[in-house]
C-alpha positions in Angstrom: -69.7 6.6 -32.5 -70.1 9.3 -29.9 -69.4 6.8 -27.1 -66.2 5.6 -28.9 -65.0 9.2 -29.3 -65.6 10.0 -25.6 -63.8 6.8 -24.6 -60.8 7.8 -26.8 -60.6 11.3 -25.2 -60.8 9.8 -21.7 -58.0 7.3 -22.5 -55.7 10.1 -23.8 -56.3 12.3 -20.8 -55.7 9.5 -18.3 -52.5 8.2 -20.0 -49.2 9.0 -18.5 -47.4 11.9 -20.1 -43.6 11.7 -20.6 -41.8 15.0 -20.3 -38.1 16.1 -20.0 -38.7 19.8 -19.8 -39.2 19.9 -16.0 -36.3 17.8 -14.8 -32.6 18.1 -15.4 -29.4 16.5 -14.2 -26.3 18.6 -13.6 -22.8 18.3 -12.2 -22.6 20.6 -9.2 -19.7 21.9 -7.0 -17.0 21.1 -9.5 -15.1 23.5 -11.8 -12.9 22.7 -14.7 -12.2 19.4 -16.4 -13.1 16.2 -14.5 -9.9 14.2 -13.7 -9.7 10.6 -12.8 -9.8 10.4 -9.0 -11.9 13.5 -8.5 -15.1 13.6 -6.3 -18.1 14.4 -8.4 -21.7 15.2 -7.4 -24.7 15.0 -9.6 -27.9 16.8 -8.7 -31.4 16.1 -10.0 -33.4 19.3 -10.4 -37.1 19.6 -10.9 -38.9 22.9 -11.8 -42.4 22.0 -10.7 -41.9 20.0 -7.6 -40.1 20.4 -4.3 -40.8 16.8 -3.3 -38.1 14.6 -4.7 -39.4 11.4 -3.2 -40.6 10.2 -6.6 -37.4 11.0 -8.4 -34.4 8.6 -8.7 -31.2 8.2 -10.6 -30.5 5.7 -13.3 -27.4 4.5 -15.1 -27.3 2.8 -18.5 -25.8 -0.7 -18.6 -24.3 -1.7 -22.0 -24.1 -5.3 -20.9 -27.7 -5.5 -19.7 -28.9 -3.1 -22.5 -31.1 -1.3 -20.0 -31.3 1.4 -17.4 -30.4 0.4 -13.9 -32.0 2.3 -11.0 -29.4 3.6 -8.5 -30.9 4.0 -5.1 -29.8 2.7 -1.7 -33.4 1.6 -1.1 -33.2 -1.0 -3.9 -32.3 -4.5 -3.1 -30.0 -4.9 -6.2 -26.5 -3.8 -5.3 -23.1 -4.5 -6.6 -19.7 -2.7 -6.7 -20.4 -1.5 -10.2 -23.5 0.4 -9.2 -22.4 1.2 -5.6 -23.0 4.9 -5.2 -24.0 7.3 -2.4 -27.4 8.9 -2.9 -29.0 11.4 -0.4 -32.4 13.1 -0.2 -32.1 16.1 2.1 -34.3 19.2 2.3 -36.0 18.5 -1.0 -32.7 17.9 -2.9 -31.5 14.8 -4.6 -27.8 14.2 -4.9 -25.6 11.4 -6.3 -22.0 11.3 -5.0 -19.2 9.6 -7.0 -16.1 9.6 -4.9 -12.7 8.9 -6.5 -14.4 8.6 -9.9 -13.0 6.1 -12.3 -13.6 5.7 -16.1 -16.2 2.9 -15.6 -18.3 5.4 -13.7 -18.6 7.9 -16.6 -22.2 7.0 -17.3 -24.5 7.8 -19.0 -26.8 8.9 -16.1 -30.3 10.3 -16.0 -32.9 11.5 -13.5 -36.4 10.0 -13.7 -39.7 10.7 -11.9 -42.6 8.2 -12.2 -45.8 9.3 -10.5 -49.5 8.8 -11.3 -49.7 11.9 -13.5 -46.6 11.8 -15.7 -43.2 10.4 -16.2 -40.4 12.9 -16.3 -37.0 12.0 -17.7 -34.0 14.3 -17.8 -31.5 14.5 -20.6 -28.7 11.9 -20.4 -25.4 13.0 -19.1 -22.0 11.3 -19.6 -19.1 12.6 -17.4 -16.0 13.3 -19.5 -13.2 11.8 -17.3 -9.7 12.8 -18.3 -6.8 10.6 -17.2 -3.1 10.2 -17.7 -1.6 7.1 -16.2 1.9 5.8 -15.3 4.7 6.5 -17.7 6.8 3.6 -18.9 10.4 3.6 -20.3 12.0 0.7 -22.1 14.8 0.2 -24.5 13.8 -1.3 -27.9 15.8 -3.6 -30.1 16.6 -7.3 -30.4 18.0 -8.9 -27.2 17.5 -5.6 -25.4 16.5 -5.5 -21.7 12.7 -4.8 -21.9 11.5 -3.2 -18.7 8.9 -0.5 -17.8 11.1 0.6 -14.9 14.3 1.7 -16.7 16.4 3.7 -14.4 20.0 3.2 -15.5 21.0 2.2 -19.0 24.7 1.2 -19.5 26.0 1.0 -23.1 29.4 0.8 -24.8 30.8 3.5 -27.0 29.6 3.3 -30.5 26.3 1.6 -29.6 23.0 2.8 -30.9 20.4 3.6 -28.3 16.6 3.9 -28.7 14.4 4.3 -25.7 10.6 4.5 -26.0 8.3 6.4 -23.7 4.6 5.4 -23.4 1.6 6.2 -21.2 -2.1 5.5 -21.1 -4.3 8.6 -21.6 -7.9 9.5 -22.3 -6.5 11.3 -25.4 -3.5 10.8 -27.6 -0.7 12.1 -25.3 2.1 14.4 -26.3 5.8 13.5 -25.6 8.8 15.6 -25.0 12.4 14.4 -24.4 15.1 16.5 -22.7 18.5 16.1 -21.0 19.4 17.7 -17.7 21.6 20.8 -18.3 20.6 21.2 -21.9 18.0 23.5 -23.4 16.9 21.3 -26.3 13.6 19.4 -26.5 12.8 16.5 -28.8 9.0 16.2 -29.5 8.7 12.5 -29.9 7.9 9.4 -27.9 11.3 7.9 -28.9 14.7 9.0 -28.0 17.3 7.9 -30.6 21.0 8.2 -30.1 23.4 6.9 -32.7 27.0 5.9 -32.1 27.0 7.1 -28.5 30.1 8.7 -27.0 31.0 9.6 -23.4 29.6 13.1 -23.9 26.1 11.6 -24.5 26.0 10.4 -20.9 23.5 12.1 -18.5 20.0 12.1 -17.2 17.2 12.0 -19.9 13.6 12.8 -19.0 10.4 12.0 -20.9 7.6 14.4 -20.2 4.0 13.3 -21.2 1.3 15.9 -21.5 -2.5 15.4 -21.8 -3.7 16.8 -25.2 -6.7 18.7 -23.8 -5.7 19.3 -20.1 -2.4 21.2 -20.1 -2.0 20.9 -16.3 -2.2 17.1 -16.5 1.3 15.9 -17.1 3.7 13.2 -15.9 7.4 12.6 -16.4 10.0 9.8 -15.9 13.8 9.9 -16.2 16.7 7.5 -16.7 20.5 7.8 -16.5 22.6 6.9 -19.6 26.1 5.6 -18.7 28.7 5.1 -21.5 31.4 2.6 -20.3 34.3 1.3 -22.4 34.5 -2.0 -20.5 30.8 -2.6 -21.0 31.4 -4.1 -24.5 32.8 -7.3 -23.2 30.2 -7.5 -20.4 27.4 -7.0 -22.9 28.8 -9.7 -25.2 29.0 -12.1 -22.3 25.5 -11.1 -21.1 24.1 -11.7 -24.6 25.7 -15.2 -24.6 24.1 -16.0 -21.3 20.8 -14.8 -22.5 21.0 -17.0 -25.6 22.0 -20.0 -23.5 19.2 -19.3 -21.1 16.8 -19.6 -24.0 18.4 -22.4 -26.0 19.4 -24.8 -23.2 15.9 -25.2 -21.8 14.5 -25.7 -25.4 17.1 -28.4 -26.1 16.4 -30.1 -22.8 12.7 -30.1 -23.5 13.4 -31.5 -27.0 15.5 -34.3 -25.6 12.8 -35.2 -23.0 10.2 -35.3 -25.7 12.3 -37.5 -28.1 13.3 -39.9 -25.2 9.7 -40.2 -24.2 8.7 -40.9 -27.8 11.4 -43.6 -28.2 10.3 -45.2 -24.9 6.7 -45.4 -26.0 7.7 -46.8 -29.4 9.8 -49.5 -27.9 7.1 -50.3 -25.4 4.5 -50.6 -28.1 6.8 -53.0 -30.2 7.5 -55.1 -27.1 3.8 -55.5 -26.3 3.0 -56.4 -29.9 5.8 -59.0 -29.9 4.6 -60.5 -26.6 1.1 -60.9 -28.0 2.3 -62.6 -31.1 4.5 -65.1 -29.1 1.6 -65.9 -26.8 -0.8 -66.5 -29.7 1.6 -68.8 -31.6 2.6 -71.1 -28.8 -0.1 -73.3 -27.2 0.7 -75.9 -24.6 -0.6 -79.4 -25.7 -3.0 -81.2 -23.4 -2.6 -85.0 -23.3 -5.3 -87.4 -22.1 -2.9 -89.0 -19.8 -1.7 -85.7 -18.3 -2.9 -84.1 -15.1 -4.7 -81.4 -17.2 -7.0 -83.9 -18.8 -9.5 -86.6 -17.8 -8.0 -89.9 -16.9 -7.1 -92.1 -19.9 -5.0 -95.2 -20.3 -4.3 -95.6 -24.0 -4.4 -92.2 -25.8 -1.1 -90.3 -25.6 -1.8 -87.9 -28.5 -2.3 -84.2 -27.7 -5.8 -82.9 -27.9 -4.5 -79.5 -29.0 -1.7 -79.0 -31.5 
């Protein structure tokens, strides 16, 4: 019993100890919110050791469901884990240049030596982004485009232009017109029964919800022309024809092919019936039979 107790104590003392109190992972050299495209540096800090040779960075992979070691000395490399790591003067840095959303992490710093395993707290980099703004006119038979610059309409038309953008948070939208002091807080600009006085340059401004300085805008010109009514009607007719004519052509081709295959099938079946019902008789005195002098009756009817 005493021997077993001593063995248990020895095992506990010799086992690796896992600790997170002596190692930490921090973002260094960066102030304020992290924006997409920024250069970010992570530093691994250890309280009890100046030798960082046993420390290394890891990133968690959701696809592999495991932690991947990030170190230039490792043979496993790919673009997803391609990072720049330096070990200079007892310091360990991880550089993320032009950071993108897939590089947000989580990351951690790990030390694995003979005495204990130290693991830092996980850190996920909050990357804020606001991407390109798109403008397009909504409505049936409208000209959908994300590069709306000039919109020409006829007097009396209803206009609805939608503004959209990709953002790390739900963006805020504001519409305004050059020369006016009004602002519409909405992602849609709606104008009913437009008149010549509605013409002008309209701007959609998109703001990030948590980073006020992160904003983008896009403008388009609204032109109200009386002669546009006829042009619009003709254009709509061309659009309908552009959709209907190819569909009718395709339908005609399909029907013609089906009729051709049906006739070909019937002709083949008829040929097989005719060949099966007509057999050429073979006479004993004919060239197709053995020589005979008296029998002139066919062998096959």
